[in-house]
ZAGUPA-46577 format. One record per residue (C-alpha): residue number from 0; chain; x, y, z. Coordinates in steps of 0.1 Angstrom, whole numbers. Layout:
  num  cadena      x      y      z
  NUM       A      X      Y      Z
...
END
This chain:
  num  cadena      x      y      z
    0       A    165   -111     61
    1       A    146    -90     35
    2       A    130    -58     50
    3       A     93    -57     47
    4       A     73    -25     46
    5       A     52    -19     77
    6       A     22    -13     55
    7       A     28    -46     36
    8       A     32    -64     69
    9       A     -1    -50     83
   10       A    -19    -58     50
   11       A     -6    -94     52
   12       A    -18    -97     88
   13       A    -53    -85     79
   14       A    -54   -107     48
   15       A    -46   -137     70
   16       A    -73   -126     95
   17       A    -98   -123     67
   18       A    -89   -157     53
   19       A    -91   -172     88
   20       A   -125   -157     94
   21       A   -137   -170     61
   22       A   -124   -205     68
   23       A   -140   -204    103
   24       A   -174   -193     90
   25       A   -172   -219     62
   26       A   -167   -248     86
   27       A   -193   -233    109
   28       A   -219   -233     81
   29       A   -211   -270     74
   30       A   -216   -278    111
   31       A   -247   -257    113
   32       A   -262   -274     83
   33       A   -256   -308     99
   34       A   -271   -297    132
   35       A   -302   -284    113
   36       A   -307   -318     96
   37       A   -302   -336    129
   38       A   -328   -315    146
   39       A   -353   -323    118
   40       A   -346   -360    121
   41       A   -349   -360    159
   42       A   -382   -341    158
   43       A   -397   -364    132
   44       A   -385   -396    150
   45       A   -399   -383    183
   46       A   -433   -375    166
   47       A   -433   -409    149
   48       A   -427   -427    182
   49       A   -455   -407    198
   50       A   -479   -417    170
   51       A   -468   -454    173
   52       A   -476   -452    210
   53       A   -511   -439    203
   54       A   -517   -465    177
   55       A   -507   -492    202
   56       A   -531   -477    227
   57       A   -558   -477    200
   58       A   -563   -439    202
   59       A   -589   -424    180
   60       A   -580   -406    148
   61       A   -589   -373    164
   62       A   -562   -377    190
   63       A   -537   -385    162
   64       A   -548   -354    143
   65       A   -543   -334    175
   66       A   -508   -347    181
   67       A   -499   -340    145
   68       A   -510   -304    147
   69       A   -491   -301    180
   70       A   -459   -312    161
   71       A   -466   -291    130
   72       A   -474   -322    109
   73       A   -503   -328     84
   74       A   -518   -363     82
   75       A   -523   -373     46
   76       A   -553   -397     48
   77       A   -561   -397     10
   78       A   -545   -430     -2
   79       A   -542   -420    -39
   80       A   -527   -386    -29
   81       A   -502   -404     -6
   82       A   -492   -428    -33
   83       A   -486   -399    -58
   84       A   -465   -381    -32
   85       A   -443   -411    -25
   86       A   -435   -416    -62
   87       A   -398   -406    -69
   88       A   -394   -395    -32
   89       A   -359   -396    -19
   90       A   -353   -417     12
   91       A   -333   -397     37
   92       A   -332   -423     65
   93       A   -350   -453     81
   94       A   -355   -458    118
   95       A   -366   -494    129
   96       A   -389   -497    159
   97       A   -404   -526    178
   98       A   -437   -519    160
   99       A   -423   -514    125
  100       A   -401   -488    109
  101       A   -401   -451    102
  102       A   -390   -436     68
  103       A   -380   -400     64
  104       A   -386   -389     28
  105       A   -379   -357      8
  106       A   -396   -346    -24
  107       A   -394   -311    -41
  108       A   -383   -294     -9
  109       A   -409   -311     13
  110       A   -403   -336     41
  111       A   -426   -366     46
  112       A   -428   -391     74
  113       A   -439   -426     65
  114       A   -448   -448     95
  115       A   -451   -486     88
  116       A   -465   -506    117
  117       A   -478   -541    113
  118       A   -484   -536     76
  119       A   -503   -503     81
  120       A   -489   -472     64
  121       A   -495   -437     78
  122       A   -481   -407     59
  123       A   -475   -372     74
  124       A   -461   -340     59
  125       A   -438   -319     80
  126       A   -453   -284     78
  127       A   -426   -268     99
  128       A   -397   -280     77
  129       A   -377   -253     59
  130       A   -345   -260     39
  131       A   -313   -249     55
  132       A   -304   -213     46
  133       A   -267   -205     50
  134       A   -273   -168     43
  135       A   -276   -159     80
  136       A   -240   -173     85
  137       A   -226   -154     56
  138       A   -244   -122     67
  139       A   -225   -125    100
  140       A   -193   -132     80
  141       A   -199   -100     59
  142       A   -204    -80     91
  143       A   -172    -95    106
  144       A   -153    -87     73
  145       A   -167    -52     75
  146       A   -153    -48    110
  147       A   -119    -62    100
  148       A   -119    -38     70
  149       A   -128     -8     91
  150       A   -100    -17    116
  151       A    -75    -21     88
  152       A    -86     13     73
  153       A    -83     30    107
  154       A    -47     16    112
  155       A    -37     25     77
  156       A    -51     60     80
  157       A    -33     64    114
  158       A      1     53     99
  159       A     -3     71     66
  160       A     18    101     77
  161       A     48     77     80
  162       A     49     76     41
  163       A     51    114     39
  164       A     77    115     66
  165       A     97     89     48
  166       A     95    109     15
  167       A    105    140     34
  168       A    136    123     50
  169       A    146    109     16
  170       A    144    143     -1
  171       A    165    158     27
  172       A    190    130     22
  173       A    191    139    -15
  174       A    201    174     -6
  175       A    168    194     -4
  176       A    177    214     26
  177       A    147    237     25
  178       A    122    208     31
  179       A    100    206     62
  180       A     88    174     78
  181       A     65    186    105
  182       A     31    168    108
  183       A      4    184    129
  184       A    -10    164    157
  185       A     -3    151    192
  186       A      3    114    186
  187       A     36     97    185
  188       A     41    100    147
  189       A     35    137    149
  190       A     59    141    178
  191       A     86    121    158
  192       A     80    143    127
  193       A     83    175    148
  194       A    116    162    163
  195       A    129    153    129
  196       A    119    187    115
  197       A    137    204    144
  198       A    168    183    137
  199       A    166    191    100
  200       A    164    228    109
  201       A    196    225    131
  202       A    214    206    104
  203       A    204    231     78
  204       A    218    259    100
  205       A    250    240    106
  206       A    254    233     68
  207       A    248    269     59
  208       A    273    280     86
  209       A    299    256     73
  210       A    294    267     37
  211       A    297    303     47
  212       A    328    296     67
  213       A    344    276     38
  214       A    335    303     13
  215       A    350    330     36
  216       A    382    309     42
  217       A    386    303      4
  218       A    381    340     -3
  219       A    405    351     23
  220       A    431    326     10
  221       A    426    335    -26
  222       A    432    372    -21
  223       A    468    369     -7
  224       A    476    341    -31
  225       A    467    362    -60
  226       A    487    392    -47
  227       A    516    369    -40
  228       A    515    354    -75
  229       A    514    389    -91
  230       A    543    400    -69
  231       A    563    370    -80
  232       A    557    376   -116
  233       A    572    411   -112
  234       A    605    395   -101
  235       A    634    390   -125
  236       A    636    356   -142
  237       A    654    332   -120
  238       A    651    297   -106
  239       A    636    310    -74
  240       A    609    329    -93
  241       A    599    297   -112
  242       A    598    278    -79
  243       A    577    304    -62
  244       A    553    305    -91
  245       A    548    268    -90
  246       A    542    269    -52
  247       A    516    297    -56
  248       A    499    279    -85
  249       A    499    246    -65
  250       A    483    264    -35
  251       A    457    280    -58
  252       A    449    247    -74
  253       A    446    230    -40
  254       A    421    256    -28
  255       A    400    253    -59
  256       A    402    215    -55
  257       A    389    217    -19
  258       A    360    238    -31
  259       A    351    212    -57
  260       A    353    184    -31
  261       A    332    204     -6
  262       A    305    208    -32
  263       A    307    171    -41
  264       A    305    160     -5
  265       A    274    182      1
  266       A    257    167    -30
  267       A    256    201    -48
  268       A    281    192    -75
  269       A    264    178   -107
  270       A    287    154   -125
  271       A    296    165   -160
  272       A    298    130   -175
  273       A    311    127   -210
  274       A    335    105   -230
  275       A    370    109   -217
  276       A    402     95   -233
  277       A    427     78   -210
  278       A    456     98   -224
  279       A    439    131   -217
  280       A    430    120   -182
  281       A    466    110   -173
  282       A    480    142   -189
  283       A    456    164   -169
  284       A    464    146   -136
  285       A    501    151   -142
  286       A    496    188   -149
  287       A    475    191   -117
  288       A    503    173    -97
  289       A    529    197   -113
  290       A    554    169   -117
  291       A    578    159   -143
  292       A    562    133   -166
  293       A    595    113   -167
  294       A    590    103   -130
  295       A    565     77   -142
  296       A    561     49   -167
  297       A    528     43   -186
  298       A    509     16   -202
  299       A    477     34   -214
  300       A    452     19   -238
  301       A    437     43   -264
  302       A    401     39   -250
  303       A    373     62   -238
  304       A    352     60   -206
  305       A    322     79   -194
  306       A    332    101   -165
  307       A    336    137   -151
  308       A    369    147   -165
  309       A    377    173   -139
  310       A    368    151   -108
  311       A    385    119   -121
  312       A    417    138   -130
  313       A    417    151    -94
  314       A    414    115    -81
  315       A    442    103   -103
  316       A    463    133    -93
  317       A    459    124    -56
  318       A    470     88    -63
  319       A    501    101    -82
  320       A    509    124    -53
  321       A    506     95    -29
  322       A    528     72    -50
  323       A    556     98    -53
  324       A    555    107    -16
  325       A    557     71     -3
  326       A    574     52    -31
  327       A    609     39    -22
  328       A    623     50    -55
  329       A    602     82    -59
  330       A    586     69    -91
  331       A    553     55   -102
  332       A    537     34   -129
  333       A    502     39   -145
  334       A    482     12   -163
  335       A    448     21   -178
  336       A    423      4   -200
  337       A    385      3   -205
  338       A    380    -16   -172
  339       A    403      1   -147
  340       A    431     25   -140
  341       A    460     14   -117
  342       A    486     36   -100
  343       A    515     14    -89
  344       A    546     22    -68
  345       A    573      3    -49
  346       A    570      2    -11
  347       A    558    -17     19
  348       A    522    -28     24
  349       A    498     -6     43
  350       A    496    -14     80
  351       A    459    -11     81
  352       A    430    -21     58
  353       A    421      3     31
  354       A    389     14     49
  355       A    411     29     77
  356       A    428     53     52
  357       A    394     62     36
  358       A    384     82     67
  359       A    390    119     64
  360       A    420    133     82
  361       A    438    100     89
  362       A    466    109    112
  363       A    500     95    122
  364       A    528     79    101
  365       A    502     60     80
  366       A    485     92     68
  367       A    482     91     30
  368       A    485    128     25
  369       A    496    158     44
  370       A    460    167     53
  371       A    448    131     56
  372       A    424    136     27
  373       A    441    119     -3
  374       A    425     85     -4
  375       A    393     99     11
  376       A    389    122    -19
  377       A    397     94    -43
  378       A    371     72    -27
  379       A    345     99    -27
  380       A    350    107    -64
  381       A    349     70    -73
  382       A    316     65    -54
  383       A    301     96    -71
  384       A    307     79   -105
  385       A    296     45    -93
  386       A    331     32    -97
  387       A    350      8    -73
  388       A    382     16    -54
  389       A    405    -10    -40
  390       A    441    -16    -29
  391       A    464    -45    -36
  392       A    500    -53    -25
  393       A    521    -80    -42
  394       A    558    -84    -49
  395       A    568    -52    -31
  396       A    543    -31    -51
  397       A    514    -10    -38
  398       A    486     -9    -63
  399       A    456     15    -60
  400       A    429      6    -85
  401       A    399     25    -97
  402       A    375      0   -113
  403       A    351     14   -139
END
């Protein structure tokens, strides 16, 4: 299910509420207009029945006039004026009675009542009539919309600190360790931000302590290694001297490699991406591994890829080390083209899925390197480039593949 922002969700809820209120007021206005017209009809019919009763009782004109005034009606007694008013009048309804019929007419916004009884026509104008005005309904709708808008604004204003808290956490995740996420206040969001800010402070302290520890360790290791290498170079030329030099150089390279990986894992190592030839990449990896090139076979296309030469050569070196260490014939094969680079060696399939070996410091007989970091480093470098890393086994061959 696609994740929806809480602000988008709240906006959608209030939009639905606004539409529901508008729909409700619309149908209410229709019903209110119908009720208004029915009240007019009922009042006029009741008045007409009252007049018919007085006519039956032969009441005088004064009594009819008095009844008309009571109902807010005006008796139009001028025959010519009445005929002129009835021309082009719209018939709204007709009510039959035992004494005749009653017509309700409308002309130019005025309502007229025509009573026909035994051939006698009596015309009245409804003075109390006023056309239906929907504005009162829509004024209430506007007030309701204003209340909905104010509630929405209040909720949005209350939740707005979440956006700044989100940006703060994202920046911290991107490596800005000096950032602060504290939001002043006493509500739940402020309390959460204060807790996160305290957690960031503790993490910052741990990271700084770790970095200081690693730098000290590397410094302490570099000093005896440098002295040892100088001492070895003072020895007479011999096979043992050459072997000791290679050992010290390998240790020195390993320490430098760990420093690079530490910076990469902490997000402080900017990738130096540039065009890299496959031949140069394989040559550098073999030099870093300090092995004889004849231990491998190669099928390398003369192509270039965009990558960090130093980091990718370290990843390839780890795969070569792994292949030599666990191959049944102590040899390896490399295939490389514009799409991928493959390090292949003979041996049994891994006992666990690749994800198991991508954890740092994998222990036991299945460990891929002496420190349990070999494939973890390869995977980290591949991810830093946006490359893929996968494992295949077929026909007795282990194949570790970096997909560009």
